[in-house]
C-alpha positions in Angstrom: 42.4 48.4 64.5 41.0 45.6 66.5 38.1 45.5 68.8 37.6 43.6 72.0 34.0 42.8 73.2 33.6 42.2 77.0 31.5 39.3 78.1 29.0 41.7 79.7 27.7 42.9 76.2 28.5 39.6 74.5 24.8 38.3 74.3 23.8 41.6 72.7 26.6 42.1 70.3 26.7 38.6 69.0 22.9 38.1 68.5 21.7 37.4 65.0 21.0 39.9 63.9 23.1 42.2 66.3 21.3 45.0 68.3 21.2 48.2 66.1 24.0 49.8 68.6 26.4 47.0 67.8 25.7 46.3 64.0 28.5 48.9 62.9 30.9 46.4 64.4 29.8 43.4 62.1 29.8 46.0 59.1 33.3 46.9 59.7 34.3 43.3 60.3 32.7 42.1 57.1 34.3 45.1 55.1 37.7 43.1 56.1 39.0 46.5 57.8 39.2 45.2 61.3 39.3 42.3 63.6 37.7 41.0 66.7 40.3 39.9 69.4 39.6 37.6 72.1 41.9 35.2 74.1 42.7 34.1 77.7 39.9 34.2 80.5 37.7 36.4 78.1 37.7 33.5 75.3 36.9 31.0 78.1 33.9 33.2 79.3 32.8 33.8 75.6 33.1 30.0 74.9 30.7 29.3 77.6 27.9 31.6 75.9 26.1 29.8 73.0 25.5 32.5 70.4 28.9 34.3 71.0 30.7 30.9 70.6 29.2 30.3 67.3 29.8 33.7 66.0 33.3 33.8 67.1 34.0 30.4 65.5 32.5 31.9 62.1 34.6 35.1 62.5 37.7 33.0 63.1 37.1 31.0 59.9 36.4 34.1 57.9 39.7 35.7 59.2 37.8 38.4 60.9 38.8 37.4 64.6 42.2 36.8 66.1 42.7 34.5 69.0 45.5 35.5 71.2 47.1 32.5 73.0 46.1 32.2 76.6 49.7 31.9 78.1 50.4 35.3 76.3 47.4 36.9 78.0 48.0 35.3 81.4 51.6 36.5 81.3 50.7 39.9 80.8 48.0 39.8 83.4 50.7 39.0 85.9 52.5 42.3 84.8 49.3 44.3 85.3 48.8 42.7 88.7 52.0 43.9 89.8 51.4 47.4 88.8 48.4 47.8 91.1 46.8 50.3 88.6 43.9 48.2 87.8 40.6 48.9 89.4 38.4 46.4 87.8 38.1 42.6 88.0 38.8 42.4 84.4 42.6 42.5 84.3 42.4 40.0 81.9 40.7 42.3 79.3 43.3 44.9 79.7 46.2 42.5 79.5 44.3 41.2 76.1 44.4 44.8 74.9 48.1 45.4 75.6 49.4 42.1 73.9 47.0 42.5 70.9 47.1 46.1 70.2 43.4 46.4 70.4 42.6 50.0 71.5 38.6 49.8 71.1 36.7 48.0 73.9 32.9 47.3 73.7 31.7 47.2 77.3 29.2 48.7 79.9 31.5 47.8 82.7 32.3 51.3 84.2 35.5 50.1 86.2 36.9 48.4 83.2 36.3 51.7 81.0 38.2 53.7 83.5 41.0 51.1 83.4 40.9 50.9 79.7 41.2 54.6 79.4 44.1 54.8 82.0 47.3 55.9 80.2 49.3 53.8 83.0 47.8 50.8 81.7 47.1 51.2 77.9 48.8 53.9 75.8 50.4 54.5 72.3 47.5 55.0 71.5 44.9 55.1 74.5 41.8 52.9 74.9 38.5 54.0 73.5 35.1 52.6 74.6 32.3 51.7 72.2 28.8 51.6 73.6 26.3 52.4 70.8 26.3 53.0 67.1 27.3 56.8 67.5 30.8 55.3 68.5 31.3 53.7 65.2 34.0 56.3 64.2 36.2 54.6 66.8 36.5 51.4 64.6 39.4 52.7 62.7 43.2 51.6 62.2 45.9 52.6 64.4 49.5 51.2 64.4 49.2 49.2 67.5 46.9 46.4 66.1 49.0 43.4 64.7 46.2 42.9 62.0 47.0 46.4 60.4 50.7 45.4 60.2 50.0 42.0 58.6 47.7 43.4 55.9 50.1 46.3 55.0 52.7 43.7 53.9 50.3 42.2 51.2 
């Protein structure tokens, strides 16, 4: 499975070393079991932050992150806008989840959490929210994430 880290927690997640609540994410990535996904407006937001930008580049080089093209995320964001189901101002994160297959989101934004769990926006499987170390079991594979499909062919 792939995980998305929202910009509202990026400074805490991408610290070196990461805060204790977010260390399981990097342990999971280092074990080459999953991938961190970013793209579209989220990529722009993270690029403006120093430490997250550096960590993302390292993860990309190591094959532990996937950058989804902006145009793909933007096109899906338009589809989401048309539904009227999204409550948060983070339609770009929901769009990223839909196009990447990522179903775990690391955020403290309550409106985004509601959107991410809304089966009208994200389903097959539904989205999960990672907020602290106790949520480490959410870092597992599902068939929705493209990284899993690529790995199974090797």
